[in-house]
N, C-alpha and C positions, 0 to 999 in steps of 0.2 A: 527521146524525151520519156522519162519515167512518170507515168500518170499518178504515182503516189507522192511525187514531189509537189509541195505547196509553193505558190509564188512568194517572193520575199517581201512583198508589199501588199497589204490588204486593199481590196477594191472598195472598202466602205465609204471613203470620202467621195470617190467618183460616183458611187451609187446614190449617195445623199444629194450630190449636186444635180444629177440627172432627175432624181425624183422631185426635188424642190422646183426645178425648172419646169418639169412637166405639169406638176400640180398648179404652178403659177399660170401656165398657159391655159389649163382647164378652167381656172377661176376667171381669168380674163375673158375668155370666150363665153363663159356662162353669164357674166355680167353684161357683156355686149348684146347677146341674144335676148336677155331679159329686157333690156332697154328697147331694142328693136321691136319686140313683141308687145310692148306697152304693159308689161306685167305690173310695173310700179304705178301705172295709171289705174289698172283694174283693181289693185289692192288699196285704193283709197278707202274702200269699204271691205268688210270681211267677206271672204269667199272660200269655198272648199276647193281642194285640188280638182275634183270632178267638174265643178263649175268653170274653173280656169281652163281645164282641158277642153270643154265644149266651146268656150270662147275662142280658143286658139286653134282648135282642130288638131291637137296633139294627143298622142296615146296617153291614157290616164296614168299608166305606170311611169312613163317618162316625165310627165308633169309633176307627179308626186315627188320623185327624186330631185328634180330641178328645184322645186320649192323647198324641200328639206335642206338642200345645199345652201340656199339663200338664207334659211333660218340659221344654219351653222355659221354662216359668214356675218350674222348680225344685221342683215339687210331687211329681213322681214321677221315678224314674230308669229308664233302659233298659239292660238287659243282654242283648246279642244281640237276640233276638226277644221277650224277656220284659220286662214292666214290673213295677215294684214301688214301694211308697211310699218317699219319702225319710224321713229321721229326723224332720224337722219335721212332715210330714204324718201320720206314724205317731203322733206325740205329740198333734197338735192337730186332726186331721180324721178320725181313726179313732174310731168310736163306743165302742170297748172301752177307750180310754185314759182314765186319770184326769184328763188335761188336755184332753180333747176340747172343741173350741170350735165345733162344727158349728152349735149353736143361735145362737151369736154371729153367724156368717155368715148364717144363714137369717133372723135378726131384721132384718138390713140390707135384706133383700129387701122387707119391708114399707115401709121408707123409700124404696126405689127406686120402688115402686108409686106413692107420693105424687108423686114427680118425673115419673113417666110420665103422671100426671093433673094436670100443673102448671096447666093452664088453669082447672080447677075450684078448685084451691087459691087461685090469684090472684084469683078472683072471689068468694072468701069462703065457698066450700063446705067449711068446716072440719069435721073429724070430731072427736068427743068421745072422750077417753080416760079410762076409769074407773080411777083409781089404785088402787082396792081389788081389782081382779081382773085382774092381768096376770102370771100365773105364768110365761108364756113369757119375759117381760122379766127376771124374777127369775132364771130359769135361765140366761139369756144373760149377765147381769151376773155371776152366780156363776162361770160358765165363764171369763169374761174375767179376773176378779181372781185366779184360780188360776194364770194364766200368768206370774206374776211380781210383780204389784203387791202382792198380799196378803203374800207372803213378804218383800218389801222393807220393807213397813210394819211387820210383826211384828218383824223384825230391828232396825229403828230403835227401836221402842218398848221392846223387851225389854232394851235397854242402860240404861234409866233406873232408878235405885235406887228411885224412887217406884213404878214398876211392880212391881218385885220385892217390895216391901213391901205392896202393895195387896191387899185382900181382896174388894172388890166392884167391878164394872164394868157400866155401862149403855151399851148400843149403841143410840143414838137413830136411829130409822128404819133399823134394821139389816137389813131385807130377808131375804136368804138366811141371815144369821147366821154366815157362814163366818169373819168377823173375830173374833167372840166365841168361836167354837169354837177357832180358832187361838190366841187370847190365853189361853184356858184350858189348851191344850196346852203353851204356853210357861211358864205359871205355874199348876200344878194346884191351888194354894191360892186361886186367884182365882175367885170365883163370878160368872158373867157372865149378864146379862139382855139380851134383845133387845126393844126397844120399837117396836111398829109396828101398823098396822091389823090387826084380827082376821083378815081375809081373807088378808093377806100372811103372817101368822104360821102359817097352814096350810102354806104352802110352807117356811117356816123350820123347822117341826117335822120335815119330811122330811129336811132336811140334818142336824138334830140326831140323828135316829135313824140316819141313814146312817153318821155318824161316832161313834156311841155316846157322845155327849157329855152332860155334866151341865148344859149351858146351859139357862136357863129363859126363858120369854117373858112379856111384859107387853103386853096389848092397849091401844091408845089412839091418839089423834091428837095429835101434839106441838104443833099449832097451838092446840088448844082444851083439852087436858088437861094437868094437872100430872104430872110424873114421880113415880112411886111410890117413896118411900124416899129415902135419901141414899147417896152412892157415893164411893168413893175415886178412880175414874176414870170419865169420861164420854167416849165415843168417837162420832164422827160422820164418815161418809164419803159425800160427794156427795148428801146428802139435800137436799130443797128448802128446809129451814130452816137450812142450814149457814152462811148469810151474813146471817141475819135477827137484828136486835138483840133482839127479844122472846124468841126461842128462846135466845139467849145468856144472857139474864137467868134463864130457867128453869134453864139449865145451872148457872149460878153458885149459885142458891138450892138446888139439889139436890146440890151437890158438897161433900164434906167439906173442912175446912180443910187446906191443903197437898195437896189432891187435884189430879189432872191433867185438863185438858180437851184432848183430842186431836181436832183437827178437820181433816179432809182434804177440800179443796175446789178447784174450778176457778174462777178469777177471770177472766172474759172480757176485762176491760180490758187484760190483758197482751198480747193478740193481736188487736187490733181491725182494723188496716189491712191485711188480707190477703184474697185471694179466698176462701180457705176460711172465714174468719170471716163474710164477707158471705153465703156460701151457707148456712152453718150457721144464721145468724140468720134468713134467709129460711125455711129449713125449720122452725126452731123455732116460727115463727108460723103454720105449717100447722095446729097442734094447740092446742086449748084444754084446759087442765087444770082440772077442775071445782073441786077443793078448794084448790089452792095458788095459782091465778091467776098464770100465767107473765107476766113482763114482756116487753118487745119484744126485748131483746137475748138472744142465745143462752145457754141453760143458766142463766138467771137468773129470779128471781121478784120479785113486788112486795114492796117493803120491804127488798130485799137492799142491803147496803153494799158499796162498793168495798173492795179489800184494805186500803188505808191507813186508811180510815174504820173498817173492822171491827177492825183492830188497836188503833186509838185507843179504840174503844168497849170492847174487852176490858180494856184498861189502866184505863179509867175505872171499870170494874166491880171493880177491884182484883185483876185477874189480872196475874201476872208472865209475860211472854212469854219462855220459856226458849230455844226454838229454832224456826226455820222451815226445814223440809226441802223440797227441790224434788224432785218425782217425775215423771220424764219417761215418759209412758205413752200408748200408743194404746188408746183406750177403744172396743173393738170394737162394743158394742151401739149406740153413738151416732156413731161414725165419726171424731171428731177426734183428732188426736195433739196433745197439749197438755202444757205444764209445769204440773203441779198442785202445790199447797202443802199440806204437813202442818204445821199450827200446833200447837206444844206449849206450853200455857199452864198456869200453876200458880196456884191460888187461895191468895193469901197473907194475906188478912184479910177 
């Protein structure tokens, strides 16, 4: 090898990829440690870096550069020698805010840990996730939906005359129950029920009590159990059965004539050929879901239909597809920013 010979391809693209990835890792860890150290709580009021340093027991110079980095990220602002939360951080990263998303951010840390142990995941050392006992996930998903998607969904649904006339609503796999609570607030005459695993409903009840709501709960497994009763509206949001034909049959059988089926789901085939899609599908296969049996493609389960096939199946069940709304939302607990679909279908016979 002659050391004067240059390689025939520049390493520039590789270097850019590595640098961007490493900087992203730095920012991610910076944000997480800032949340864990309650920096966004301290900065409810103006403080100097020396005051923050004393509060946290961190070297002043390290505190200074940490805060300066948060300024550059637009998460805090600097007024002379004082630092304070921006409006966005006050809303979403302060633990006292109704819109706090700190658990959303911290939930992603667990996903990052999987990537930091990528060798074990690639060799098949998968960890099992018990879907009956993840209150942290429920809390994170609840925080996420409150940042705009819940409000957008309620506003869309509340415009339908069928919603205004309805008396009963079943939220299938409703988890935190916030959608049911909000539907009931939008229509006080609507009695809402959340159907989910008994262990999950323990978390649901906490939200019902927090908002002093009349929402009720029904324990069950929508894969094995029938829905109790008949309803004017059945709602589903990102649950594992949301694209499954057998669950759609149960919905049809439990829905009153002229009732609405409101199904908000992410269909991965819309966004297949991207780096993000491949990374998400790789990550999806790190985990085995014991009860729902995930398929190989991200955010999908065995038996799921594609969007077109699902719509056709609903129509064959004698649903009339009234509308399909597109909801562009970053789903913080899971990471992807995706265009999700709210299918509004009416049982016509």
